[in-house]
C-alpha positions as CSV (number, residue, x, y, z in Angstrom):
1,M,-18.7,-70.9,-10.4
2,Q,-19.7,-74.4,-9.5
3,P,-18.2,-76.3,-6.6
4,G,-15.8,-79.0,-7.5
5,N,-13.1,-81.2,-6.1
6,G,-10.3,-80.4,-8.7
7,T,-7.0,-78.9,-7.6
8,S,-5.4,-76.0,-9.4
9,E,-1.9,-76.9,-10.5
10,A,-0.8,-73.3,-10.3
11,D,-1.6,-72.6,-6.6
12,G,-2.6,-76.0,-5.2
13,I,-6.1,-74.7,-4.2
14,T,-9.0,-76.9,-5.1
15,E,-11.9,-75.3,-6.9
16,G,-14.1,-75.9,-3.9
17,A,-11.7,-74.1,-1.6
18,R,-11.5,-71.3,-4.1
19,L,-15.2,-71.0,-4.2
20,R,-15.5,-70.9,-0.4
21,L,-12.8,-68.2,-0.3
22,Y,-14.7,-66.1,-2.8
23,E,-18.0,-66.6,-1.0
24,T,-16.4,-65.6,2.3
25,L,-15.0,-62.4,0.8
26,L,-18.2,-61.5,-0.9
27,A,-20.2,-62.1,2.3
28,A,-17.8,-60.0,4.4
29,T,-17.7,-56.9,2.2
30,P,-20.2,-54.2,3.0
31,D,-20.6,-53.5,-0.7
32,L,-23.4,-55.0,-2.7
33,V,-22.2,-57.6,-5.2
34,Y,-24.4,-59.3,-7.8
35,V,-24.5,-60.8,-11.3
36,F,-27.2,-60.4,-14.0
37,D,-27.7,-62.9,-16.9
38,L,-28.4,-61.6,-20.4
39,Q,-32.2,-61.6,-19.6
40,H,-31.5,-59.1,-16.7
41,R,-32.2,-61.7,-14.1
42,F,-30.2,-61.9,-10.9
43,I,-28.1,-65.0,-10.8
44,Y,-26.0,-64.0,-7.9
45,A,-26.5,-61.6,-4.9
46,N,-24.3,-61.4,-1.9
47,E,-25.5,-61.2,1.7
48,A,-25.3,-57.3,1.8
49,L,-27.6,-57.0,-1.2
50,L,-30.1,-59.6,0.2
51,T,-30.1,-57.6,3.5
52,M,-30.8,-54.4,1.6
53,W,-33.8,-56.1,-0.1
54,G,-34.9,-57.8,3.1
55,L,-35.0,-61.1,1.2
56,D,-33.2,-64.4,1.2
57,W,-31.7,-65.9,-1.9
58,D,-34.5,-68.3,-2.6
59,E,-36.9,-65.4,-2.8
60,A,-34.6,-63.3,-5.1
61,M,-33.0,-65.9,-7.3
62,G,-33.7,-65.5,-11.0
63,K,-35.9,-62.3,-10.7
64,T,-35.5,-59.0,-12.5
65,C,-35.4,-55.6,-10.8
66,L,-39.0,-55.0,-11.6
67,E,-40.0,-58.3,-10.1
68,L,-38.1,-57.5,-7.0
69,G,-40.2,-54.4,-6.4
70,Y,-38.0,-51.7,-7.9
71,E,-39.8,-48.6,-9.1
72,P,-40.7,-48.9,-12.8
73,W,-38.4,-46.0,-13.7
74,H,-35.6,-47.5,-11.7
75,A,-36.0,-51.0,-13.2
76,A,-36.2,-49.4,-16.7
77,M,-33.0,-47.5,-16.1
78,H,-31.1,-50.6,-15.1
79,D,-32.5,-52.5,-18.1
80,E,-31.2,-49.8,-20.4
81,E,-27.8,-49.8,-18.7
82,I,-27.5,-53.6,-18.9
83,E,-28.3,-53.6,-22.6
84,R,-25.7,-50.8,-23.1
85,V,-23.0,-52.9,-21.4
86,I,-23.9,-55.9,-23.5
87,A,-23.7,-53.8,-26.7
88,T,-20.5,-51.8,-25.9
89,R,-18.7,-54.3,-23.6
90,A,-17.8,-51.2,-21.6
91,P,-18.6,-50.5,-17.9
92,I,-21.2,-48.0,-16.7
93,R,-21.2,-46.1,-13.5
94,N,-24.0,-44.2,-11.9
95,D,-25.6,-43.4,-8.5
96,V,-29.2,-43.7,-7.5
97,P,-31.4,-43.5,-4.3
98,F,-33.0,-46.7,-3.0
99,R,-34.9,-47.6,0.2
100,H,-32.9,-50.0,2.4
101,S,-35.1,-52.6,4.2
102,T,-34.0,-51.3,7.6
103,L,-32.0,-48.1,7.1
104,G,-34.5,-46.2,4.9
105,W,-33.6,-44.2,1.9
106,R,-29.9,-44.4,1.0
107,I,-27.8,-43.2,-1.9
108,Y,-25.8,-45.9,-3.8
109,D,-22.9,-45.6,-6.2
110,Y,-22.8,-48.6,-8.6
111,I,-20.9,-49.9,-11.5
112,F,-21.9,-52.6,-14.1
113,M,-19.1,-54.6,-15.7
114,P,-19.3,-57.0,-18.7
115,V,-18.3,-60.6,-18.0
116,L,-16.7,-61.9,-21.2
117,G,-16.7,-65.5,-22.3
118,P,-13.8,-67.3,-24.1
119,D,-15.2,-66.1,-27.5
120,G,-15.1,-62.4,-26.3
121,R,-18.9,-62.1,-26.1
122,V,-20.7,-60.8,-23.0
123,E,-22.1,-63.8,-21.1
124,A,-23.1,-62.0,-17.9
125,I,-23.0,-58.6,-16.2
126,A,-21.4,-58.2,-12.8
127,G,-22.1,-55.3,-10.6
128,T,-20.9,-53.7,-7.3
129,T,-22.8,-51.1,-5.4
130,R,-21.5,-49.0,-2.4
131,D,-23.5,-47.0,0.1
132,V,-22.3,-43.4,-0.4
133,T,-25.1,-41.7,1.6
134,D,-22.7,-40.3,4.3
135,R,-20.2,-39.1,1.7
136,K,-23.0,-37.5,-0.4
137,R,-24.4,-35.8,2.6
138,Q,-20.9,-34.5,3.5
139,E,-20.4,-33.4,-0.1
140,E,-23.8,-31.6,-0.2
141,A,-23.1,-30.0,3.2
142,L,-19.7,-28.9,1.9
143,R,-21.3,-27.6,-1.3
144,Q,-23.9,-25.7,0.6
145,S,-21.3,-24.3,2.9
146,E,-19.2,-23.2,0.0
147,Q,-22.2,-21.6,-1.6
148,R,-23.0,-19.7,1.6
149,F,-19.4,-18.6,1.9
150,S,-19.3,-17.5,-1.7
151,A,-22.6,-15.7,-1.3
152,M,-21.3,-14.0,1.8
153,V,-18.0,-13.0,0.2
154,N,-19.7,-11.7,-2.9
155,A,-22.4,-9.8,-1.0
156,T,-19.9,-8.0,1.3
157,S,-18.5,-4.7,0.3
158,D,-15.1,-5.9,1.5
159,L,-12.3,-7.3,-0.5
160,I,-11.6,-10.8,0.7
161,Y,-8.2,-12.3,0.2
162,R,-5.7,-15.1,1.1
163,I,-2.0,-14.7,1.7
164,T,0.8,-17.2,1.6
165,P,2.6,-17.8,4.9
166,D,5.6,-15.8,3.7
167,W,3.4,-12.9,2.6
168,R,4.9,-12.9,-0.9
169,Q,1.7,-13.7,-2.8
170,V,-1.9,-12.6,-2.3
171,A,-5.0,-14.2,-3.9
172,V,-8.2,-12.2,-4.2
173,V,-11.1,-14.4,-3.1
174,G,-14.0,-12.0,-3.9
175,G,-16.1,-9.2,-2.5
176,R,-17.6,-6.3,-4.4
177,A,-14.6,-4.1,-3.5
178,A,-12.5,-6.5,-5.6
179,G,-13.7,-4.8,-8.8
180,K,-11.9,-6.3,-11.8
181,L,-9.0,-7.7,-9.9
182,P,-8.1,-11.3,-10.9
183,R,-9.7,-13.7,-8.4
184,G,-8.0,-16.9,-7.1
185,D,-4.7,-16.0,-8.8
186,L,-1.8,-15.7,-6.5
187,S,-0.1,-13.4,-9.1
188,G,-3.1,-11.1,-9.1
189,W,-1.8,-8.6,-6.6
190,S,1.5,-6.8,-6.0
191,A,3.0,-4.3,-3.6
192,E,2.9,-1.8,-6.5
193,R,-0.8,-1.4,-5.9
194,I,0.0,0.1,-2.5
195,H,0.5,3.9,-2.4
196,P,4.2,4.7,-2.4
197,E,3.8,6.9,0.7
198,D,2.2,4.0,2.6
199,R,4.4,1.1,1.6
200,E,6.9,1.3,4.5
201,R,4.0,1.5,7.1
202,V,2.4,-1.6,5.5
203,A,5.7,-3.5,5.5
204,E,6.2,-2.7,9.2
205,A,2.7,-3.9,10.0
206,I,3.4,-7.1,8.1
207,R,6.6,-7.7,10.1
208,R,4.8,-7.2,13.4
209,A,2.0,-9.6,12.4
210,R,4.4,-12.3,11.2
211,N,6.6,-12.1,14.2
212,S,3.8,-12.0,16.8
213,L,1.3,-14.1,14.8
214,M,-1.2,-11.6,15.9
215,P,-3.9,-10.1,13.6
216,Y,-2.6,-7.7,10.9
217,E,-4.4,-4.4,11.0
218,I,-3.7,-1.2,9.1
219,Q,-5.3,1.6,7.0
220,H,-3.6,2.6,3.8
221,R,-4.2,3.7,0.2
222,V,-4.4,1.1,-2.6
223,E,-5.0,1.2,-6.4
224,L,-8.1,-0.9,-6.8
225,A,-8.7,0.5,-10.3
226,P,-6.0,1.9,-12.6
227,G,-5.2,5.5,-11.6
228,E,-7.7,5.6,-8.8
229,W,-6.4,5.5,-5.2
230,S,-8.8,4.3,-2.5
231,W,-8.4,4.1,1.3
232,I,-8.8,0.6,2.8
233,A,-8.9,-0.8,6.3
234,A,-7.2,-4.1,6.1
235,H,-7.4,-7.0,8.6
236,A,-5.9,-10.5,8.4
237,V,-5.5,-13.4,10.7
238,P,-3.3,-16.5,10.6
239,L,-4.8,-19.9,9.9
240,R,-2.8,-22.7,11.4
241,E,-2.3,-26.4,10.7
242,E,-2.6,-29.0,13.4
243,S,1.2,-28.8,13.9
244,G,0.8,-25.1,14.7
245,E,2.5,-23.9,11.5
246,V,0.8,-21.1,9.7
247,A,-0.9,-22.5,6.6
248,E,-2.0,-19.1,5.3
249,W,-3.4,-15.7,6.3
250,F,-7.0,-14.9,5.6
251,G,-8.1,-11.3,5.5
252,A,-10.6,-8.7,4.5
253,A,-10.2,-5.1,3.4
254,T,-12.9,-2.5,3.7
255,D,-13.1,0.5,1.4
256,I,-13.1,3.5,3.7
257,T,-12.5,6.1,1.0
258,D,-15.8,7.9,1.7
259,R,-15.2,7.8,5.5
260,K,-11.7,9.2,5.0
261,R,-13.1,12.0,2.9
262,N,-15.7,12.8,5.5
263,E,-13.1,12.8,8.2
264,E,-10.9,15.2,6.2
265,Q,-13.9,17.4,5.6
266,L,-14.9,17.3,9.2
267,Q,-11.3,18.2,10.2
268,R,-11.4,21.1,7.8
269,L,-14.7,22.2,9.3
270,V,-13.3,22.0,12.8
271,D,-10.2,24.0,11.7
272,E,-12.5,26.6,10.1
273,L,-14.7,26.7,13.1
274,N,-11.7,27.2,15.4
275,H,-10.6,30.0,13.1
276,R,-14.0,31.6,13.1
277,V,-14.4,31.3,16.8
278,K,-11.0,33.0,17.3
279,N,-12.0,35.8,14.9
280,T,-15.4,36.2,16.5
281,L,-13.8,36.4,20.0
282,A,-11.3,38.9,18.7
283,I,-14.2,41.0,17.3
284,V,-16.1,40.7,20.6
285,Q,-13.1,41.7,22.6
286,A,-12.4,44.7,20.4
287,V,-16.1,45.8,20.5
288,V,-16.2,45.6,24.3
289,S,-12.8,47.1,24.9
290,Q,-13.1,50.0,22.5
291,T,-16.7,50.8,23.6
292,L,-15.8,50.9,27.3
293,R,-12.7,52.9,26.6
294,N,-14.6,55.5,24.6
295,C,-17.7,55.7,26.8
296,S,-17.7,56.7,30.4
297,D,-21.5,56.2,30.9
298,K,-21.8,52.5,31.9
299,T,-25.5,52.3,30.9
300,L,-24.8,53.8,27.5
301,A,-21.7,51.6,27.1
302,T,-23.7,48.5,27.9
303,E,-26.4,49.4,25.4
304,M,-23.7,50.0,22.7
305,V,-22.0,46.7,23.4
306,E,-25.2,44.8,23.3
307,S,-26.3,46.5,20.1
308,R,-23.0,45.7,18.4
309,L,-23.0,42.1,19.6
310,R,-26.6,41.7,18.4
311,A,-25.5,42.9,15.0
312,L,-22.6,40.4,15.0
313,A,-25.0,37.6,16.0
314,A,-27.5,38.5,13.3
315,T,-24.8,38.3,10.7
316,H,-23.7,34.9,12.0
317,D,-27.3,33.7,11.8
318,V,-27.4,34.7,8.1
319,L,-24.1,32.9,7.5
320,T,-25.3,29.8,9.4
321,L,-28.4,29.5,7.2
322,E,-26.0,29.5,4.2
323,K,-23.8,26.9,5.9
324,W,-21.0,29.6,6.1
325,K,-20.5,29.5,2.4
326,G,-21.2,33.2,2.2
327,A,-24.1,35.7,2.1
328,S,-25.7,37.9,-0.5
329,V,-24.9,41.6,-0.3
330,E,-28.6,42.4,-0.2
331,E,-29.0,40.2,2.9
332,I,-25.9,41.8,4.5
333,V,-27.3,45.3,3.9
334,R,-30.7,44.3,5.3
335,T,-29.1,42.8,8.4
336,G,-26.6,45.6,9.0
337,V,-29.3,48.3,9.1
338,S,-32.1,46.1,10.6
339,H,-31.8,47.8,14.1
340,C,-32.7,51.1,12.5
341,M,-35.6,49.9,10.2
342,D,-38.3,50.6,12.9
343,I,-37.6,54.3,13.0
344,E,-39.8,55.2,10.1
345,P,-40.7,53.2,7.0
346,G,-39.1,54.3,3.8
347,R,-36.0,55.9,5.3
348,F,-33.7,53.5,3.4
349,D,-33.4,53.3,-0.4
350,T,-31.3,50.2,-1.3
351,Q,-30.6,48.9,-4.7
352,G,-28.0,46.7,-6.4
353,P,-27.3,43.5,-8.5
354,E,-27.1,40.0,-7.1
355,A,-23.7,39.4,-5.5
356,S,-22.3,37.4,-2.6
357,L,-19.4,37.8,-0.1
358,D,-17.4,35.2,1.8
359,P,-18.0,35.0,5.6
360,R,-15.1,37.2,6.6
361,R,-16.1,40.1,4.3
362,A,-19.8,39.6,5.1
363,V,-19.1,40.1,8.9
364,A,-16.9,43.1,8.2
365,L,-19.5,44.8,5.9
366,S,-22.4,44.1,8.2
367,M,-20.6,45.6,11.3
368,A,-19.6,48.6,9.2
369,L,-23.2,49.2,8.1
370,H,-24.3,48.8,11.7
371,E,-21.9,51.5,12.8
372,L,-22.9,53.9,9.9
373,C,-26.6,53.3,10.8
374,T,-26.0,53.9,14.5
375,N,-24.2,57.2,13.8
376,A,-26.9,58.3,11.4
377,V,-29.5,57.7,14.1
378,K,-27.6,59.6,16.7
379,Y,-26.1,62.5,14.7
380,G,-26.9,62.1,11.0
381,S,-29.8,61.9,8.6
382,L,-31.8,59.4,10.6
383,S,-31.8,61.7,13.7
384,V,-34.4,64.1,12.2
385,P,-37.7,63.5,10.4
386,G,-37.5,63.4,6.7
387,G,-33.9,62.3,6.5
388,G,-32.8,59.1,4.8
389,V,-30.0,56.9,3.5
390,R,-29.4,55.8,0.0
391,I,-27.3,52.5,-0.4
392,R,-26.2,51.5,-3.8
393,W,-23.9,48.7,-4.8
394,T,-22.5,47.8,-8.2
395,R,-20.2,45.2,-9.7
396,Q,-17.1,46.5,-11.4
397,G,-13.8,45.3,-12.7
398,N,-13.0,42.5,-15.1
399,G,-15.9,40.1,-15.2
400,G,-17.7,41.9,-12.4
401,G,-15.3,40.6,-9.8
402,E,-15.3,43.7,-7.6
403,L,-18.0,45.2,-5.4
404,L,-18.5,48.9,-4.9
405,L,-20.9,49.9,-2.2
406,E,-21.8,53.5,-1.5
407,W,-23.6,54.9,1.6
408,Q,-25.0,58.3,1.2
409,E,-27.0,60.2,3.9
410,H,-29.4,63.0,2.9
411,G,-32.0,65.3,4.6
412,G,-30.2,65.4,7.9
413,P,-28.5,68.2,9.9
414,A,-25.4,69.8,8.4
415,V,-22.4,67.5,8.9
416,E,-19.2,68.6,10.4
417,P,-16.0,66.4,10.3
418,P,-15.4,64.6,13.6
419,T,-12.7,66.1,15.8
420,R,-11.6,62.7,17.2
421,S,-11.8,59.1,16.0
422,G,-14.2,56.9,18.1
423,F,-14.5,53.2,17.9
424,G,-17.1,53.4,15.1
425,L,-14.8,55.6,13.0
426,R,-11.8,53.5,13.6
427,L,-13.7,50.3,12.7
428,L,-14.7,51.9,9.4
429,E,-11.4,53.4,8.5
430,R,-9.0,50.8,9.7
431,G,-10.6,47.5,10.6
432,L,-13.0,47.4,7.7
433,G,-10.3,48.1,5.1
434,H,-8.2,45.3,6.6
435,D,-11.0,42.7,6.9
436,L,-12.4,43.4,3.5
437,G,-9.1,43.3,1.8
438,G,-10.2,46.5,0.0
439,E,-10.6,50.2,0.2
440,V,-12.8,52.3,2.5
441,T,-13.3,56.0,2.0
442,L,-15.2,58.2,4.5
443,A,-16.3,61.8,3.6
444,F,-18.2,64.3,5.7
445,P,-19.7,66.9,3.3
446,P,-22.4,69.2,4.9
447,E,-25.3,67.4,3.0
448,G,-24.6,64.1,4.7
449,V,-22.0,61.4,5.5
450,R,-20.7,59.5,2.5
451,C,-18.9,56.1,2.6
452,R,-17.5,54.2,-0.3
453,I,-16.5,50.6,0.2
454,R,-14.6,48.6,-2.5
455,T,-13.7,44.9,-2.1
456,L,-13.3,41.7,-4.2
457,L,-16.0,39.2,-4.8
458,P,-15.3,35.5,-4.4
459,H,-14.7,33.9,-7.8
460,D,-17.0,30.9,-7.1
461,T,-20.0,33.1,-6.2
462,T,-19.5,35.8,-8.9
463,R,-22.0,35.9,-11.7
464,D,-22.5,38.4,-14.5
465,T,-25.1,41.0,-13.8
466,P,-28.3,40.3,-15.8
C-alpha cells in the first residue's frame, strides 16, 4: 500500500487514513506480520517481527531469510514453502523453533497465504506468525501427564474405571485386571457382571455413596471373563465441578480372588484346628480320667498317663510333618510301638504294602498299637525273653480301599482272657472301632493275644499295591 490523499467513496476514509489504520493495527498486534515478494525477500515486517530479529526496518528491508541469519535448513524450508504457495495458490501452515533476540528460543506457529493480483496470479506472499511456546509447553506437559497416567493405569493390577454421576454407566479406563473388557466405552459394563448374590449389597453401597458423597467401598464378585467369577475390592470417589456438582466418579477395583481363597482356606484350617484340638483334649481327658480311675497307685498312674500322652504327641508329630494330610500305615506302626523297641532288637516283625490313613484314623490306630504294645510288655509276649510280635497289614476290598491290620503275639506266657475290662481293653474294643469307623476284634488264645483291625482307606491316598 502506498500513502495517498484520495478518499474512498464507500466509507469516506482517505487512503492515507486507511494506511495509518492498518499500520496501527499491525504495530499493536503481538503476532508477527510480514510479506514476501516472489524472490522470497521481505517487503514488509511489523514491529513485533523486527523486535524478534532485533533489527530495524532499514536493516531488514529486501533481505531473504538466509540473509537475515536464519539457519540454512530453516531458510531452505521457507523457500520451499513460498514456492509451493506460488504454485498452488493455497495456504501453508507449520510451526518451527526460532531464537528471539531477547526471549531466547521460542516456538512459532505460522501461516503463509498467497496475495492474488487482478489477473489471479500470485503477486506476493503474506504471512502471520504467533508465539505458541507456552501453549506447546502446556500441551507437552499435558501429553507427558497423560502418558504417565496411562502408564500408571496400565501397570497397575487394578481395574480403573469412570462412572457417570447417576451411576447408570461405567467406562473402563484400563488396568491389567480389565482383561478384554471394552475400554472407554460407557456401554462396556453392566450390572449383569455382578454376581446375583451380591447385587443388592452393591446397590445399597451405591445408594450410601451417592447420598453422602463419601467414597464408595465394597467387596463383591464380578464376571471379569465369561463364566469366571472373581472377587474384587472396589473403591470410588466423586470428582466435583467448581459449582460443587458431581461431574463423575473415579474408581479402582483390585482383584482379591487369591486373597479370598487364602482367607477361606485359612478359615477351614482354623475350623479344622479347633476340631482337632477338641478331639485331642477329649482324648487327653479320657486317658487321664480312665487311667486314674483304674489305677490306685499314683506313681504308676502318672507313668501310664505320661506314656500314653507321649504316644499321642508322637503321632501328632508325624501328622504335623505331613501337614495333617494323613500318615502312612508303616509310620503309624513304627510310632505306635516305638516305646517298646528298646527292649530287644528283632522282637517286632512288621510287613505290609504302602497305604495311608487320614489324621483321625491315624491317631486311633497309633494309640491302639501303643496299648497293645504296653500290655505285651507287662503281661504278654514281650514280658519274657524270646517272645515277639508279628504285625501284618494288607489292602482288601474293591480297588484296595480297605485296610486289614493283624497283631499276633508269640513266644510269651500262656494267655488267659481278662476278667475285667481296663482302659486299654475298652480303648481297643469300643473307642478304636468308633474312631476308625471299622471293626476291631480281640482274641486271647493261649499262644498269644491276637487283634484284627479293619478300616477304610481314604480315596485320595489309596493306590494299587505294586
